C-alpha positions as CSV (number, residue, x, y, z in Angstrom):
1,M,52.3,-123.2,56.5
2,S,51.7,-119.5,57.2
3,W,50.6,-117.7,54.1
4,F,52.3,-114.4,54.9
5,P,55.2,-113.9,52.5
6,W,57.2,-111.9,54.9
7,A,57.2,-114.8,57.3
8,H,59.5,-116.6,54.9
9,G,62.1,-114.1,54.0
10,E,60.2,-112.4,51.2
11,E,59.8,-109.0,52.7
12,P,58.8,-106.5,49.9
13,K,61.3,-104.0,48.7
14,P,60.3,-100.6,47.3
15,A,61.2,-100.0,43.6
16,A,63.3,-97.0,42.7
17,G,61.2,-93.9,43.4
18,A,58.4,-96.0,44.9
19,Y,55.9,-94.2,47.1
20,G,57.0,-90.9,45.7
21,R,56.8,-88.2,48.4
22,R,55.3,-90.7,50.9
23,P,58.2,-92.8,52.1
24,Y,56.5,-93.2,55.5
25,L,54.0,-95.5,53.8
26,F,56.7,-98.0,53.1
27,Y,58.1,-97.9,56.6
28,A,54.7,-98.2,58.1
29,R,54.0,-101.3,56.1
30,R,57.4,-102.7,57.0
31,F,56.8,-102.1,60.7
32,A,53.3,-103.8,60.5
33,A,54.9,-106.7,58.6
34,W,57.4,-107.3,61.4
35,C,54.7,-107.0,64.1
36,I,52.6,-109.7,62.4
37,A,55.7,-111.9,61.8
38,L,56.4,-111.6,65.5
39,L,52.9,-112.7,66.4
40,L,53.3,-115.7,64.1
41,L,56.6,-116.7,65.6
42,L,55.0,-116.5,69.1
43,S,52.2,-118.6,67.9
44,L,54.6,-121.3,66.7
45,A,56.5,-121.1,69.9
46,G,53.3,-121.7,71.8
47,A,52.8,-125.0,70.0
48,A,55.8,-126.4,71.9
49,E,54.1,-125.5,75.2
50,I,51.4,-128.1,74.8
51,P,51.5,-130.4,77.9
52,R,53.6,-133.6,77.6
53,T,51.1,-135.5,79.8
54,L,48.1,-137.2,78.2
55,E,45.1,-135.0,77.8
56,P,41.7,-136.7,77.3
57,P,39.6,-135.6,74.3
58,V,37.5,-132.5,75.2
59,K,34.1,-131.7,73.8
60,I,34.0,-128.2,72.4
61,E,31.4,-125.7,71.1
62,V,31.9,-124.7,67.4
63,R,29.8,-121.7,66.3
64,A,28.8,-121.4,62.7
65,K,27.8,-118.3,60.7
66,R,26.3,-119.3,57.4
67,I,27.7,-118.1,54.1
68,A,25.0,-117.9,51.5
69,N,27.0,-116.6,48.5
70,F,30.5,-117.5,47.4
71,D,30.8,-114.3,45.2
72,A,30.5,-111.4,47.6
73,R,29.6,-109.1,44.7
74,D,26.8,-111.1,43.1
75,S,24.3,-113.0,45.2
76,T,22.7,-114.6,42.1
77,Q,25.7,-116.5,40.9
78,R,25.9,-120.1,41.8
79,K,28.2,-121.6,39.1
80,F,32.0,-121.0,39.4
81,G,34.0,-122.7,36.7
82,E,33.0,-126.4,36.8
83,L,31.6,-126.2,40.3
84,L,28.2,-125.2,41.9
85,F,28.3,-123.5,45.3
86,R,26.2,-125.4,47.8
87,G,26.9,-123.2,50.9
88,G,29.5,-122.4,53.5
89,L,30.2,-121.6,57.1
90,E,32.4,-119.2,59.1
91,L,33.5,-121.2,62.1
92,S,34.7,-120.0,65.5
93,S,34.9,-121.4,69.1
94,P,35.5,-120.2,72.6
95,Y,37.9,-123.1,73.0
96,R,41.4,-121.6,72.8
97,E,42.9,-124.5,70.8
98,F,40.4,-124.2,68.0
99,G,41.8,-122.8,64.7
100,G,44.8,-123.4,62.4
101,I,42.9,-126.2,60.6
102,S,45.2,-127.4,57.8
103,A,43.5,-130.6,56.5
104,L,40.3,-132.6,56.8
105,R,38.6,-135.7,55.6
106,V,34.8,-135.9,55.4
107,G,33.3,-139.4,55.8
108,A,31.2,-141.2,53.2
109,D,28.0,-140.0,54.9
110,G,29.0,-136.4,54.2
111,A,28.6,-135.6,57.9
112,G,31.4,-137.1,60.1
113,F,34.8,-135.6,59.6
114,I,38.3,-135.5,61.1
115,A,40.7,-132.6,60.8
116,V,44.1,-131.6,62.1
117,T,45.5,-128.3,63.2
118,D,48.9,-126.7,62.7
119,K,49.6,-127.1,66.4
120,G,49.2,-130.9,66.4
121,R,45.6,-131.4,67.5
122,W,42.8,-133.5,66.2
123,L,39.3,-132.0,65.6
124,R,36.4,-134.4,65.1
125,G,32.8,-133.7,64.6
126,R,29.7,-133.7,62.3
127,I,28.6,-131.3,59.6
128,V,24.9,-130.5,60.0
129,Y,22.9,-129.8,56.8
130,E,19.6,-128.2,55.8
131,N,18.3,-128.7,52.2
132,G,21.8,-129.9,51.2
133,A,23.7,-126.9,52.5
134,P,25.9,-126.9,55.6
135,I,24.4,-125.0,58.6
136,G,26.5,-126.0,61.6
137,I,28.9,-128.3,63.3
138,A,27.8,-130.8,66.0
139,D,29.5,-133.2,68.4
140,A,32.9,-131.5,68.1
141,E,35.8,-132.6,70.2
142,M,39.5,-132.0,70.2
143,A,42.6,-133.8,71.5
144,P,46.4,-133.6,71.2
145,I,47.8,-135.9,68.5
146,L,50.0,-138.5,70.2
147,G,53.3,-140.0,69.1
148,P,54.5,-143.6,69.5
149,D,55.5,-143.1,73.1
150,G,52.3,-141.4,74.2
151,R,53.8,-138.0,74.3
152,T,52.1,-135.3,72.1
153,L,53.6,-134.7,68.6
154,A,53.9,-131.1,69.6
155,A,56.2,-132.0,72.5
156,R,58.5,-133.7,70.1
157,G,58.6,-130.6,67.9
158,W,56.4,-132.3,65.3
159,Y,53.6,-129.7,65.5
160,D,53.2,-128.6,61.9
161,T,50.6,-131.3,60.9
162,E,49.4,-130.4,57.4
163,S,47.8,-133.3,55.7
164,I,45.6,-136.4,56.2
165,A,45.0,-139.6,54.2
166,E,42.7,-142.5,55.2
167,D,42.7,-146.2,54.4
168,G,39.7,-147.6,56.2
169,G,40.4,-147.3,59.9
170,T,44.1,-146.3,59.3
171,V,44.9,-142.6,59.2
172,Y,48.2,-141.1,57.9
173,L,49.3,-137.6,58.9
174,G,52.0,-135.6,57.1
175,I,54.1,-133.3,59.3
176,E,55.6,-130.5,57.3
177,R,58.1,-129.2,59.9
178,V,60.1,-132.4,59.9
179,N,58.8,-134.0,56.6
180,Q,57.6,-137.1,58.4
181,I,54.5,-139.3,57.9
182,V,52.9,-141.1,60.9
183,R,50.3,-143.9,60.8
184,F,47.4,-144.2,63.3
185,N,45.0,-147.0,64.1
186,F,42.3,-144.5,64.2
187,G,39.5,-147.0,63.7
188,K,40.4,-148.8,66.9
189,D,41.7,-146.0,69.2
190,G,40.2,-142.8,67.8
191,L,41.6,-139.6,69.2
192,L,43.8,-141.5,71.6
193,A,45.6,-143.4,68.8
194,R,49.4,-143.2,68.8
195,G,51.2,-142.4,65.6
196,Q,54.0,-144.7,64.3
197,P,56.4,-143.1,61.8
198,I,56.6,-144.9,58.5
199,V,59.6,-145.5,56.2
200,L,59.9,-142.8,53.6
201,P,62.0,-142.2,50.5
202,P,65.2,-140.3,51.5
203,A,64.3,-137.5,49.1
204,I,61.3,-136.5,51.3
205,K,63.6,-135.7,54.2
206,K,65.4,-133.2,51.9
207,L,62.3,-131.1,51.2
208,P,62.2,-127.5,52.7
209,N,60.9,-127.8,56.2
210,N,58.2,-125.1,55.9
211,K,57.3,-125.8,52.3
212,G,57.5,-129.6,52.4
213,L,54.8,-132.3,52.8
214,E,51.5,-130.6,52.3
215,A,49.1,-133.1,50.7
216,L,48.5,-136.8,51.3
217,V,46.0,-139.2,49.7
218,F,45.6,-142.9,49.9
219,V,44.5,-144.7,46.7
220,P,41.8,-147.3,47.3
221,N,40.7,-150.3,45.3
222,P,39.9,-150.7,42.4
223,L,41.6,-147.5,41.2
224,P,44.9,-147.3,39.4
225,L,47.8,-147.3,42.0
226,A,45.6,-149.0,44.6
227,G,47.4,-149.3,47.9
228,T,49.7,-146.3,47.2
229,L,50.1,-143.4,49.5
230,I,50.6,-140.2,47.4
231,A,52.5,-137.4,49.1
232,I,52.9,-134.0,47.5
233,S,55.1,-131.1,48.7
234,E,53.9,-127.5,48.9
235,Q,56.9,-125.9,47.2
236,G,59.6,-128.6,47.1
237,L,60.7,-127.9,43.5
238,D,62.7,-129.9,41.0
239,A,65.4,-128.4,38.7
240,A,62.6,-127.4,36.2
241,G,60.7,-125.5,38.9
242,N,57.9,-128.1,39.2
243,I,56.4,-129.4,42.5
244,R,57.7,-132.7,43.7
245,G,55.4,-135.6,44.6
246,F,56.1,-139.2,45.8
247,L,54.4,-142.6,45.4
248,I,55.0,-144.5,48.6
249,G,54.3,-148.3,48.6
250,G,51.8,-149.7,46.1
251,P,52.7,-151.2,42.7
252,S,54.9,-148.4,41.4
253,P,56.8,-146.4,44.0
254,G,58.8,-143.5,42.8
255,E,58.8,-139.7,42.3
256,F,56.7,-137.5,40.0
257,T,56.1,-133.7,39.6
258,I,53.2,-131.4,39.1
259,K,53.6,-128.4,36.9
260,R,53.9,-125.1,38.9
261,F,53.0,-121.9,37.3
262,D,51.7,-118.4,38.1
263,D,53.2,-118.6,41.6
264,F,50.6,-121.1,42.9
265,D,51.7,-123.7,45.5
266,I,49.9,-126.9,46.5
267,S,48.0,-126.9,49.7
268,D,46.0,-130.2,49.5
269,A,44.7,-133.0,47.3
270,A,41.9,-135.5,47.2
271,I,40.8,-138.5,45.0
272,T,37.4,-138.8,43.4
273,P,35.6,-142.2,43.2
274,R,36.1,-142.4,39.5
275,G,39.8,-141.9,39.7
276,D,40.7,-138.2,39.4
277,L,43.3,-136.5,41.5
278,L,42.0,-133.1,42.6
279,V,44.8,-130.7,43.5
280,L,44.1,-127.5,45.6
281,D,46.6,-124.7,44.7
282,R,47.0,-121.4,46.6
283,R,48.8,-118.2,45.8
284,L,49.6,-115.2,47.9
285,S,51.6,-112.3,46.6
286,W,52.1,-108.7,47.5
287,T,51.0,-107.5,44.1
288,R,48.2,-109.9,43.3
289,G,46.8,-110.9,46.6
290,L,45.3,-114.3,47.6
291,A,43.9,-116.7,45.1
292,I,43.0,-120.4,44.9
293,R,42.7,-122.9,42.1
294,I,41.5,-126.5,41.8
295,R,43.0,-128.7,39.1
296,R,41.9,-132.2,38.0
297,I,44.5,-134.7,37.0
298,A,43.8,-138.2,35.7
299,L,45.1,-140.7,38.3
300,A,46.1,-143.1,35.5
301,G,48.8,-140.7,34.5
302,V,50.4,-140.5,38.0
303,Q,53.5,-142.6,37.7
304,P,57.2,-142.4,38.4
305,G,58.9,-139.7,36.2
306,A,55.6,-138.1,35.1
307,V,55.2,-134.4,34.8
308,L,51.5,-133.8,35.5
309,D,48.9,-131.1,34.8
310,G,45.2,-130.9,34.2
311,P,42.2,-128.6,33.6
312,V,41.3,-126.0,36.1
313,L,37.9,-126.6,37.7
314,L,37.8,-123.4,39.8
315,E,39.9,-120.3,40.2
316,A,39.0,-117.5,42.6
317,D,40.5,-114.5,44.3
318,M,39.7,-112.2,47.2
319,G,36.5,-111.0,45.5
320,Y,35.1,-114.3,46.7
321,Q,34.6,-115.8,50.2
322,L,38.1,-117.0,50.6
323,D,40.8,-117.2,53.3
324,N,43.9,-119.4,53.5
325,M,42.3,-122.5,52.0
326,E,44.4,-125.5,53.1
327,G,42.1,-128.5,53.2
328,L,40.2,-130.4,50.5
329,S,38.0,-133.5,50.8
330,V,35.4,-135.2,48.5
331,H,32.4,-137.4,49.1
332,R,29.2,-138.4,47.3
333,D,25.9,-137.1,48.8
334,A,22.6,-139.1,49.0
335,D,21.7,-138.0,45.4
336,G,25.0,-139.3,44.0
337,E,26.5,-135.8,43.5
338,L,30.2,-135.4,44.1
339,V,30.7,-132.8,46.9
340,L,34.0,-130.9,47.4
341,T,34.6,-129.5,50.9
342,L,37.3,-126.9,51.5
343,I,38.5,-125.5,54.8
344,S,40.8,-122.7,55.7
345,D,43.7,-122.3,58.2
346,D,43.3,-119.0,60.1
347,N,46.9,-119.3,61.5
348,F,45.3,-118.5,64.9
349,F,45.3,-114.9,63.7
350,A,42.4,-112.6,64.5
351,L,42.2,-111.0,61.1
352,Q,41.8,-114.4,59.3
353,R,38.8,-116.7,59.3
354,T,38.1,-120.4,59.5
355,L,35.9,-121.1,56.5
356,L,34.2,-124.3,55.4
357,L,32.9,-124.2,51.8
358,Q,31.1,-126.8,49.8
359,F,30.7,-127.2,46.0
360,T,29.2,-129.8,43.6
361,L,31.4,-130.9,40.7
362,I,29.0,-130.5,37.8
363,D,30.2,-133.3,35.4
364,E,30.4,-136.1,37.9
């Protein structure tokens, strides 16, 4: 989802007497907002122009600029909440389809990864390290995501791909625009795999189409709820104002909620090997700016009817190296440390950045 409030009917209104003797400031901002909204709409329209014929995967160059410090104001600080900053990258590419990365999953080796973009494309590659810190991306390639008939998802209007879950060689993608989940035999067919829609609870189809399915995780053995696909909405709210989530398949299918407060919405989630659900929250407001938060929720408490919350591991605002953080993945490194990888969605907008950030969870 785009993180600009005005792109979703939330255009700011001046309070009585606002801007004093400078009313032109309000109108200038209003004009700029409409210009940016128009650019976003054109970007979305462009997604539907992806060719309907099969495109083979293409190798691309991904350039990486290292980020040494998470706190832009203090180069000596390494600890942030319960996390230690390991390093980061600002990514770019001359390939025109690069960008809009909304979810990723990093492999058990900490190097190989798959990611998806808002416009319905796969990105696959390897993270390159030096002394435990990411320094680049290698072997990158992209391809359109295919539907069951071989046409691209984008050609079907299913281009707002926002979330990934993995079960061995099976990959699930959540599509926010139509609140659909499709399953791929990625282990066999890789970037040429064709997605098959799965049967979903009827309530998922009623989620808002631009604030719907935003996070997916698959629960592996031997954790509680093993075999369950957990789907969480971005801002599909229940009557109490909490964020709706769904348990699909597994031993206890049903619906739960996660507490929403302070105007944060959910943008992704991941499961740790010991059985914690990590939830990535994001907030953007006119008065308070951009911020993120990571919460830890015990997986054992995730069950139908539950209202969930957990301690905050990290909270950061624009004083830090942040952008529109939409992806979260976890893996263990060679030393057994639990590594969190975050990635941002630049909305294909020149003023935003694609950031890849890595942290170590201290108490794992």
